[in-house]
ROTIPA-173554 format. One line per field, with one value per residue (C-alpha): residue in three letters; x, y negated, z. Coordinates in Angstrom, 3 decimals, decimal comma. Layout:
// residues N
type <- ALA ...
x <- X ...
y <- Y ...
z <- Z ...
// end
This chain:
// residues 607
type <- MET GLN LYS THR ILE LEU TRP LYS ASP ALA TRP GLN ALA ILE THR HIS SER LEU ASP ARG TYR ILE ALA ILE ILE LEU LEU ILE ALA LEU GLY THR PHE ALA PHE THR GLY LEU LYS MET ALA GLY PRO ASP MET ARG ALA THR GLY ALA GLU PHE PHE ALA LYS HIS ASN LEU ALA ASP VAL THR VAL THR SER ASN TYR GLY ILE ASN SER THR ASP ARG LEU THR ILE GLN ASN LEU PRO GLU VAL LYS GLU ALA THR PHE GLY TYR PHE GLN ASP VAL LYS ILE LYS ASN GLN PRO ASP THR LEU ARG ILE PHE SER GLN SER ASP ASN LEU SER SER TYR GLU LEU ILE LYS GLY HIS PHE PRO LYS ASN LYS THR GLU ILE ALA LEU SER TYR LEU LEU GLN LYS LYS TYR ARG LEU GLY GLN ASN ILE THR PHE ASN LYS PRO GLY ILE LEU LYS ASN LYS THR TYR LYS ILE VAL GLY PHE VAL LYS ALA SER GLU PHE LEU ASP LYS ASN PRO ILE GLY GLN THR ASN ILE GLY SER GLY HIS LEU THR GLY ILE ALA VAL ALA ASN HIS ASN ALA PHE ALA ALA PRO VAL TYR GLN ILE ALA ARG ILE ILE PHE LYS ASN THR ALA ASN LEU SER PRO PHE GLY ILE ALA TYR ARG ASN ARG VAL TYR ASN ASP GLN THR LYS LEU GLN THR ALA LEU ASN GLN ASN ARG ALA ASP LYS TYR ASP LYS TYR ARG ALA MET TYR GLN LYS GLN TYR ARG GLN ALA ALA ALA LYS GLN LEU LEU LYS ARG GLY ILE VAL VAL ASN PRO ALA GLN ILE LYS VAL PRO GLN ASN LYS LEU LYS ILE ALA TYR PRO ASN TYR VAL ILE ASN SER ARG GLU GLU SER GLN GLY TYR ALA SER TYR ARG ALA ASP SER GLU ARG VAL GLU VAL LEU ALA ASN VAL PHE PRO VAL PHE LEU PHE ALA VAL ALA ALA LEU VAL SER LEU THR THR MET MET ARG PHE VAL GLU GLU GLU ARG THR ASN ILE GLY THR LEU LYS ALA LEU GLY TYR GLY ASN GLY ALA ILE ALA ILE LYS PHE LEU LEU TYR SER THR SER ALA ALA ILE LEU GLY VAL ILE LEU GLY ALA SER LEU GLY TYR THR PHE LEU PRO ASN LEU ILE ILE GLU ALA TYR LEU ALA SER SER THR LEU GLY THR ASP TYR GLN LEU ASN PHE ALA TRP GLY PRO LEU LEU ILE SER LEU THR ILE ALA LEU LEU ALA THR THR VAL VAL SER MET ILE THR LEU ALA GLN THR LEU ARG GLU GLN PRO SER ALA LEU LEU LEU PRO LYS PRO PRO LYS ASN GLY SER ARG ILE LEU LEU GLU TYR ILE PRO PHE LEU TRP LYS HIS MET SER PHE SER ALA LYS VAL THR ALA ARG ASN ILE PHE ARG TYR LYS SER ARG MET LEU MET THR ILE LEU GLY VAL ALA GLY CYS THR GLY LEU LEU VAL MET GLY PHE GLY ILE ARG ASP SER LEU HIS GLY ILE GLY ASN ILE GLN TYR SER GLU VAL GLN LYS ASN ASP VAL ILE ALA LEU LYS ASN ARG HIS VAL ASN THR THR GLU ARG GLN LYS LEU ASN LYS ILE PHE THR SER HIS ASP VAL THR GLN THR THR ALA VAL GLN TYR GLN GLN LEU THR LYS HIS LEU ASP SER THR GLY ALA THR GLU ASN VAL MET LEU ILE ALA PRO GLN SER THR LYS ASN PHE SER LYS SER ILE ASN LEU GLN GLU ARG GLN SER LYS LYS LYS LEU VAL LEU SER ASN ASN GLY VAL VAL MET
x <- 23,834 20,115 19,751 22,346 21,518 17,706 19,198 21,705 18,593 16,988 19,509 19,527 15,948 16,869 19,683 17,622 15,106 16,591 14,976 11,423 12,863 14,716 10,752 9,411 12,034 11,523 7,641 7,709 10,584 8,108 5,321 7,840 9,341 6,001 4,664 7,187 8,338 5,233 4,403 7,377 7,558 4,909 6,627 9,771 8,065 6,813 9,811 11,810 9,521 9,368 13,334 13,005 10,563 11,770 15,485 14,158 11,373 8,588 5,820 2,521 0,349 0,742 -1,198 -1,720 -4,015 -5,127 -4,400 -0,926 0,157 -0,034 1,268 -2,140 -2,131 1,511 0,133 -2,995 -0,651 1,975 -0,377 -2,518 -2,051 -2,029 1,278 4,461 6,657 6,216 7,918 6,956 7,733 7,587 6,833 6,022 5,042 7,040 7,493 11,158 11,647 12,146 10,978 8,244 8,637 7,166 8,437 7,093 9,875 9,859 12,088 14,250 13,475 16,334 13,780 10,445 10,238 13,839 15,578 18,322 21,653 22,106 24,267 26,124 25,214 22,075 21,603 23,656 22,385 19,171 20,482 20,993 18,649 18,353 16,492 14,788 17,343 15,059 15,740 19,014 19,333 17,710 19,465 23,481 25,352 26,679 23,418 21,413 17,650 14,955 11,308 8,794 7,247 8,279 5,854 6,802 10,588 12,866 14,899 14,065 17,344 18,867 22,153 21,461 23,814 22,647 20,215 18,274 15,608 11,804 10,569 7,056 7,250 7,447 5,813 8,272 5,412 2,748 4,210 0,951 -0,954 -0,928 -2,208 0,340 1,714 0,392 -1,221 0,685 4,343 7,422 9,264 10,312 13,084 14,324 15,995 17,281 14,750 16,000 15,052 11,324 9,683 6,048 4,629 3,232 4,365 2,744 2,608 3,398 4,446 3,386 3,911 1,663 3,017 1,340 1,907 5,932 5,829 3,316 3,469 3,080 1,583 -0,563 -4,342 -3,685 -1,331 -3,988 -6,845 -4,968 -3,588 -7,168 -8,044 -5,587 -6,053 -9,600 -9,041 -6,302 -9,022 -11,387 -8,981 -7,861 -11,518 -11,761 -9,246 -11,111 -13,663 -10,997 -8,827 -11,069 -12,747 -8,359 -8,435 -11,642 -10,456 -7,266 -8,381 -10,977 -8,662 -6,285 -9,480 -9,820 -6,647 -6,346 -9,770 -8,014 -4,995 -7,298 -9,626 -6,500 -5,183 -8,093 -8,053 -10,350 -9,511 -10,795 -10,622 -10,241 -12,119 -15,194 -15,093 -17,512 -16,146 -18,344 -19,299 -19,001 -14,976 -14,275 -14,750 -13,043 -12,531 -13,507 -10,438 -9,940 -7,417 -5,991 -4,564 -3,025 -2,107 0,530 -2,493 -2,998 1,041 2,367 2,376 2,239 -1,232 -0,483 3,196 1,028 -1,562 1,317 2,470 -1,034 -1,880 1,335 0,151 -3,150 -1,460 0,066 -3,020 -4,179 -1,226 0,680 -2,690 -2,426 1,421 1,143 -1,963 -0,122 3,043 0,647 -1,367 2,043 3,666 0,540 1,253 4,582 4,858 1,800 3,433 6,773 4,986 2,885 6,624 7,985 5,019 7,966 10,753 8,112 6,908 10,381 10,943 7,951 8,461 12,147 10,326 10,978 8,376 6,643 8,596 11,413 10,410 8,640 12,868 12,652 9,741 10,047 13,640 12,658 9,427 10,906 13,734 12,562 9,709 12,848 14,769 11,925 11,562 14,627 15,972 12,239 12,857 16,372 15,047 11,900 13,535 15,926 15,292 11,529 10,901 14,060 12,403 8,721 10,324 12,810 9,714 7,698 10,515 11,460 8,386 8,782 12,067 12,633 16,046 17,671 18,233 15,506 15,411 14,436 13,604 13,007 9,980 8,868 5,713 5,715 8,310 6,493 3,287 5,348 6,979 3,646 1,802 5,076 5,058 1,638 1,905 4,518 5,278 1,534 0,574 3,144 2,850 -1,439 -0,529 2,060 -0,017 -2,900 -0,146 1,583 -2,298 -2,053 -0,085 3,669 2,280 0,355 2,678 5,058 2,562 2,124 -0,813 -3,809 -5,526 -8,321 -11,495 -12,384 -15,955 -17,548 -17,354 -19,231 -18,072 -19,018 -22,864 -22,053 -21,860 -20,924 -17,915 -16,597 -16,928 -14,796 -11,611 -8,887 -7,659 -4,986 -7,583 -9,899 -7,404 -6,348 -9,361 -10,354 -6,976 -7,839 -11,107 -9,802 -6,958 -9,340 -7,224 -4,374 -6,645 -8,199 -4,716 -3,524 -6,472 -6,217 -2,532 -2,938 -5,904 -4,354 -1,373 -3,889 -5,471 -2,454 -1,693 -5,077 -5,168 -2,055 -3,775 -7,228 -5,251 -3,541 -6,603 -8,832 -6,192 -6,166 -9,573 -10,347 -9,729 -10,887 -14,591 -13,566 -12,740 -15,158 -18,257 -18,586 -16,557 -17,173 -16,205 -12,760 -11,852 -12,969 -12,682 -13,011 -14,266 -12,821 -15,809 -14,862 -15,513 -15,195 -17,528 -14,879 -12,867 -16,833 -17,498 -13,808 -14,912 -18,622 -16,625 -14,135 -17,296 -19,200 -16,306 -16,573 -13,466 -16,075 -19,100 -20,562 -20,622 -22,594 -22,295 -21,542 -21,142 -17,656 -16,097 -13,578 -14,490 -13,193 -14,180 -12,610 -12,810 -12,261 -11,786 -8,674 -7,918 -7,822 -8,941 -11,154 -11,045 -14,513 -15,357 -18,914 -20,301 -23,725 -25,002 -27,043 -29,586 -29,827 -30,735 -27,744 -25,367 -25,518 -23,205 -20,673 -21,137 -23,077 -24,364 -25,815 -25,533 -22,261 -23,159 -26,778 -25,937 -29,728 -29,214 -29,655 -31,691 -29,998 -32,687 -33,508 -32,929 -29,865 -26,476 -24,951 -22,037
y <- 39,629 40,225 37,337 37,549 40,407 39,161 36,195 38,963 40,565 37,603 36,446 40,185 39,203 36,426 38,435 41,846 40,128 36,904 37,290 36,630 34,018 32,515 32,556 30,889 27,938 27,436 27,288 24,832 22,948 22,538 21,223 18,853 17,697 16,370 14,993 12,721 12,069 10,873 9,143 7,283 6,431 3,604 2,095 1,991 0,390 -2,399 -2,410 -3,340 -5,442 -7,291 -8,116 -9,083 -11,834 -13,217 -12,927 -15,700 -17,497 -16,478 -19,410 -17,998 -19,665 -21,700 -24,483 -25,351 -28,464 -29,123 -32,412 -31,959 -32,503 -36,166 -38,061 -37,973 -34,370 -34,001 -36,066 -33,941 -30,778 -32,013 -33,455 -30,434 -29,251 -25,419 -25,975 -25,238 -26,666 -27,311 -27,923 -29,076 -28,803 -28,101 -25,921 -25,221 -22,891 -22,476 -20,346 -19,707 -20,869 -17,463 -15,355 -13,800 -14,567 -17,164 -18,265 -19,631 -22,083 -23,476 -26,288 -24,837 -23,693 -23,984 -23,622 -21,689 -18,495 -18,989 -17,063 -14,788 -14,428 -11,600 -12,923 -16,287 -19,689 -21,882 -24,597 -27,745 -29,981 -30,980 -29,115 -25,458 -22,694 -19,230 -16,263 -13,697 -10,705 -8,168 -10,415 -9,767 -7,176 -9,618 -12,811 -13,813 -15,906 -19,280 -18,623 -21,885 -21,485 -24,033 -24,341 -25,205 -27,505 -28,066 -30,163 -31,762 -30,494 -33,473 -31,297 -28,616 -26,596 -25,423 -23,435 -19,675 -20,235 -17,125 -14,687 -14,614 -12,748 -14,318 -13,555 -14,379 -11,739 -8,328 -6,660 -6,304 -6,101 -7,924 -11,348 -13,217 -15,343 -18,019 -20,151 -20,322 -17,784 -14,262 -15,394 -12,855 -14,216 -12,595 -13,594 -16,025 -18,665 -21,597 -25,327 -27,754 -30,608 -33,217 -30,730 -31,942 -35,136 -35,620 -38,334 -35,493 -31,742 -28,901 -26,594 -26,904 -23,852 -23,815 -22,007 -21,655 -21,873 -18,689 -15,901 -16,501 -12,878 -11,100 -8,212 -9,581 -6,187 -6,460 -7,169 -9,813 -11,591 -11,451 -12,903 -15,826 -17,177 -16,349 -18,643 -21,754 -21,465 -21,884 -25,226 -26,540 -25,856 -27,940 -30,852 -31,114 -30,394 -34,153 -35,902 -34,639 -37,329 -39,882 -38,431 -38,070 -41,768 -42,997 -40,494 -41,851 -44,845 -44,797 -42,619 -45,606 -48,228 -46,361 -46,019 -49,583 -50,606 -47,988 -49,737 -53,088 -52,415 -51,118 -54,234 -56,545 -54,393 -55,892 -59,480 -58,853 -60,292 -59,093 -58,607 -54,868 -55,182 -55,653 -52,756 -49,923 -46,210 -44,027 -40,861 -38,663 -40,035 -39,402 -35,913 -35,138 -31,838 -32,280 -31,863 -28,744 -26,574 -23,027 -22,014 -18,568 -15,985 -13,342 -11,714 -13,042 -13,181 -10,831 -7,160 -7,659 -6,161 -3,661 -2,760 -2,651 -0,623 1,924 1,996 2,779 5,217 7,448 7,477 8,927 11,569 12,431 13,089 15,448 17,580 18,102 19,442 22,686 22,839 23,282 25,264 27,825 27,758 28,006 30,948 32,583 32,094 33,369 36,596 37,150 35,910 38,229 41,393 40,620 40,548 44,030 45,423 44,412 46,358 48,897 46,699 44,339 48,140 49,358 45,258 45,359 48,460 47,488 44,694 42,256 39,002 37,710 34,329 36,836 38,511 35,818 33,881 36,285 34,906 31,686 31,157 32,694 30,981 27,448 27,515 28,806 25,577 22,945 24,432 24,182 20,638 18,928 20,727 19,131 15,854 15,088 15,477 14,066 11,230 10,319 12,441 12,357 8,520 7,953 9,837 8,307 4,578 4,796 6,403 3,083 0,720 1,119 -0,831 -3,095 -5,828 -5,822 -3,006 -0,559 -1,847 -0,360 0,523 3,724 3,729 6,120 6,166 8,687 9,563 11,551 13,380 13,895 14,974 17,731 19,303 19,072 21,114 23,587 24,308 24,785 27,334 29,477 28,930 28,526 31,431 33,842 33,024 33,469 36,981 38,271 36,763 39,609 42,158 40,846 42,192 45,429 47,882 49,153 52,874 51,725 49,324 52,387 53,948 53,341 51,137 53,077 52,542 51,032 53,208 53,490 52,762 52,776 49,825 48,497 50,096 53,236 52,193 52,503 55,887 55,354 52,833 54,935 58,275 57,574 55,915 57,573 58,780 56,071 53,725 54,698 54,434 50,745 49,995 50,645 49,357 46,030 45,982 47,129 44,686 41,615 38,990 39,696 39,924 36,205 35,266 36,506 35,007 31,557 31,239 32,532 29,926 27,037 27,786 27,786 24,708 22,555 23,810 23,715 19,815 18,331 19,669 18,052 14,886 14,873 15,545 13,098 10,407 11,140 11,221 8,195 5,674 7,588 7,282 3,820 2,965 4,984 5,543 2,154 -0,433 -0,051 -3,249 -4,051 -7,894 -10,470 -13,118 -16,920 -19,830 -22,952 -25,690 -28,250 -26,493 -28,694 -27,612 -26,702 -24,271 -23,118 -22,455 -20,461 -18,385 -17,562 -16,379 -13,973 -12,662 -11,702 -10,271 -6,621 -6,030 -6,589 -4,257 -5,410 -9,123 -9,735 -13,826 -13,497 -16,087 -14,661 -16,007 -14,721 -14,741 -13,333 -11,992 -11,987 -8,865 -8,974 -5,169 -5,021 -8,534 -8,451 -10,722 -8,968 -10,174 -9,739 -10,192 -11,619 -11,054 -12,074 -11,089 -14,007 -11,144 -7,549 -6,327 -4,898 -5,172 -1,456 -1,331 -3,335 -2,371 0,322 0,512 4,006 5,562 7,417 10,854 11,306 9,420 7,264 3,755 0,834 -2,681 -5,632 -7,643 -11,391 -11,816 -8,991 -7,501 -4,850 -3,810
z <- 39,602 39,212 37,530 35,519 33,866 33,207 31,528 29,500 28,696 27,765 25,927 23,729 23,190 20,854 18,795 18,444 16,601 15,501 12,158 13,609 15,631 13,185 11,334 14,379 14,282 10,800 10,443 13,506 11,896 8,736 10,722 12,699 9,381 7,573 10,963 11,901 8,268 7,540 10,557 10,446 6,428 7,095 10,098 8,500 5,003 7,160 8,981 6,148 4,882 8,011 7,697 4,544 4,984 8,634 6,323 3,754 5,649 3,972 4,116 5,858 3,095 -0,513 -1,697 -4,703 -6,265 -10,098 -8,986 -7,242 -3,649 -3,312 -0,416 1,439 1,135 2,475 5,661 5,966 6,107 8,267 10,913 11,081 14,497 13,223 11,037 12,192 9,314 5,755 2,334 -0,770 -4,272 -8,105 -10,929 -14,309 -16,746 -19,613 -23,126 -24,223 -28,092 -30,251 -27,600 -26,241 -22,396 -20,792 -17,053 -14,150 -12,924 -9,308 -7,746 -5,445 -2,073 0,925 4,214 3,130 0,724 -0,138 -2,852 -2,918 -5,201 -6,941 -9,473 -10,565 -8,116 -7,743 -9,981 -9,207 -11,885 -13,868 -17,166 -15,296 -13,749 -12,497 -13,775 -11,929 -11,731 -13,320 -16,690 -16,412 -19,446 -21,630 -20,758 -19,750 -17,892 -19,422 -21,773 -23,304 -23,626 -24,925 -23,933 -26,836 -24,487 -21,143 -19,202 -15,949 -16,687 -17,714 -20,234 -22,908 -22,877 -19,922 -19,189 -16,950 -14,218 -12,290 -10,962 -8,088 -6,513 -4,932 -2,082 -2,542 -5,490 -4,258 -7,236 -10,210 -13,333 -12,586 -11,827 -12,717 -15,435 -17,323 -19,907 -22,232 -24,697 -24,465 -21,016 -18,810 -17,160 -18,169 -14,876 -12,217 -12,106 -10,214 -10,797 -8,879 -7,805 -10,465 -12,989 -12,806 -13,481 -11,888 -9,543 -7,232 -5,907 -6,630 -4,219 -0,692 1,475 5,137 8,069 11,355 14,739 16,169 13,782 14,809 17,129 15,264 12,742 9,211 8,262 11,160 11,842 14,374 11,729 8,677 11,338 12,684 9,316 7,767 10,689 10,332 6,433 6,549 9,426 6,656 3,810 5,974 6,473 2,694 1,179 2,832 0,882 -2,584 -3,195 -2,697 -4,956 -7,476 -7,357 -7,136 -10,586 -12,554 -11,562 -13,574 -16,063 -16,896 -17,038 -18,938 -21,820 -21,461 -22,094 -24,973 -26,240 -25,842 -27,886 -30,962 -30,562 -30,503 -34,085 -35,613 -34,465 -31,766 -27,837 -25,219 -21,050 -20,699 -17,626 -19,707 -21,935 -20,559 -20,761 -22,163 -19,743 -22,862 -22,844 -19,233 -18,009 -15,232 -13,151 -9,704 -7,267 -5,832 -3,475 -3,717 -0,315 -1,069 1,967 1,729 0,342 -2,620 -3,391 -6,042 -4,297 -0,267 -0,172 -2,404 -0,629 3,141 1,851 0,555 4,130 5,564 2,795 3,478 7,478 6,872 4,623 8,371 9,295 7,005 5,429 8,781 10,364 7,946 8,481 12,276 12,014 9,998 12,591 15,826 14,247 13,205 16,330 18,394 16,575 16,872 20,673 21,253 19,532 21,511 24,746 23,664 22,523 26,147 28,233 29,091 30,098 32,446 34,070 34,677 36,194 38,107 39,372 40,599 42,648 40,363 40,498 38,070 37,682 36,699 34,346 32,355 32,424 28,941 27,568 28,163 27,096 23,850 23,020 24,814 22,936 19,587 20,343 21,126 18,525 15,732 16,465 16,697 13,227 11,563 13,583 12,334 8,946 9,588 10,589 8,465 4,556 4,083 5,108 2,645 -0,036 0,335 0,501 -1,985 -4,173 -3,031 -3,285 -7,458 -8,434 -5,525 -5,515 -1,685 -3,222 -1,376 1,689 4,074 7,357 9,110 12,688 15,797 17,134 20,416 19,369 17,059 18,444 21,817 20,048 17,639 20,761 22,994 19,975 19,327 23,071 22,735 19,735 21,122 25,221 26,354 23,752 25,357 28,682 28,562 26,900 29,410 32,753 30,310 30,717 34,477 35,811 35,115 37,915 36,740 36,293 33,476 31,784 31,918 29,257 25,603 25,472 24,580 20,828 20,705 20,720 16,409 15,508 12,212 9,572 7,595 4,439 6,224 5,690 2,092 1,009 -2,392 -1,769 1,181 -0,445 -3,376 -1,118 -0,376 3,165 3,214 2,067 4,741 7,654 6,272 5,905 9,701 11,005 9,396 11,448 14,622 14,730 14,237 15,443 13,470 10,663 11,051 11,613 8,459 6,599 8,216 7,311 3,731 3,591 4,728 2,567 -0,411 0,982 0,994 -2,697 -3,905 -2,130 -3,644 -7,228 -6,370 -5,732 -8,796 -10,949 -8,860 -9,404 -13,082 -13,666 -11,650 -14,611 -17,366 -15,467 -14,749 -18,676 -20,344 -18,393 -16,107 -17,469 -21,050 -22,527 -23,552 -22,970 -20,968 -22,431 -20,420 -21,984 -20,978 -19,841 -22,113 -25,520 -28,579 -31,823 -33,871 -31,284 -30,610 -34,347 -34,337 -31,049 -32,628 -35,966 -33,801 -32,214 -35,248 -36,953 -37,978 -35,210 -32,787 -31,910 -28,616 -27,009 -23,515 -21,733 -18,264 -15,943 -14,231 -10,483 -8,358 -4,899 -1,888 1,114 4,857 6,954 10,500 11,415 8,984 8,956 4,734 2,462 -0,080 -4,335 -5,325 -8,716 -9,208 -13,090 -13,400 -16,715 -19,064 -20,169 -18,675 -22,197 -23,566 -20,519 -20,042 -23,509 -21,373 -17,452 -17,050 -13,368 -12,220 -8,625 -8,591 -7,295 -8,901 -11,674 -11,344 -13,365 -11,396 -12,191 -11,545 -10,457 -9,569 -6,064 -5,398 -6,513 -6,906 -5,527
// end
């Protein structure tokens, strides 16, 4: 009976102060919602990507070469101990006739980096083609498209029979660069293997053996791929000299045969082998191999970085929300214990133990914490990740088929913080109250002794204050804990608002600073290694026209640097000016904060 009365009293404490109880629940729910939602959005994004890659068996690396992938290269790739599977295919960049669109047409890949059919069917013969699903609004099924220069394609005109999604291209916008048309690829397309006529393959797709059970977004995966990629690069580079000699000999033979035919037309019979080939007529590039991992593929690195950025936010925003919830809960529970002093004294006088008296406060605080966590987590594991992932997938080809997962970590952390802010605080406050005698608890708590405050030492301010204002000022300083919690709570909420506006304003300003104060040039124009006199004169005419105010000759290279700590391969753009005299008019070198001018030396770099 006694226990029944205690439990009834405990439930009544909740119903009699329901607004306060709900306020605690909502504050804890808000912190839990933000923390679990932001913590789960990143893993959910990566799980979605991993499932998509596994579904289409996305290659770990792709290999291309300026001379194609010949039989020797194929054997080198297939015999490398680290290689699990490799497929070989073709691709060709083309421009659509009477259209500004440029496409990269790949041969259909069935095993690695497969394509997902969105509409229609895959090409079945050498005159059919399937376009990227992103081009559905511009082209239709059954439509014929013609290319200006088909390159290694057997035909110029193809019939559109389907629309597909490419697993190698995650970003909807920057498909890639090309040396035809405007220089930017509009999209990709897929054709049958029989649609290509080439003596060698253009691309190899490879999966390594030791990456099977690794997360495709993890550091371990990236480091293993880099190590295997380095071994593959070393093995392929051993083919460069033989390939160069082979193509050099082939071009020499072709030149001699052409020259012999020209002489024969003049009535001069000569053995082609006796014709000497001039050095200036045989300028061929040295073979090289470009191996790209998923880090270099369109959209992969940015998608991974986006998922990691969301998790970083989980270490910032929820901290403020939990801090505000903890402060409010602390104040509320301390006030609740103080309000129950008389009841506590009565129960102690009747002989109830400390454990029995604590039931009311345990039920009140613990139930509020648990309900707040349940409410916040139910939305944090579903609604917020759903919102964030949809926002990021809007610019990705992954689509809307994403995963929402569950993890115990964020939930247990949220529950621990909620219990610390409510149950632990109420028990500490209750323990202090329970140390007092029942006779003292049955009496109202004596007010704190008054003391002079700082304002009283400033007579011209204190004298002009009304009586109510003086009482308010004294009460503020009398209850310092409540004052501090109110200040910190308001400061935390204000900090969140200012942080949001600050992030927005900072992001808006970065581009303006970068491209108006630092990088002032409008265009970086790359010149071919072999430029004839006519082309050089045209180029100089453009540089000296009235539309161009400044040109700076530079050596431009794209380099890469692998970082073991993150597993990422960073792209480094190296610019070496021919002269530093007017270089600052193109790129302004200065320290970010002090604005101190930096000077390029002959034995150093500015990063």
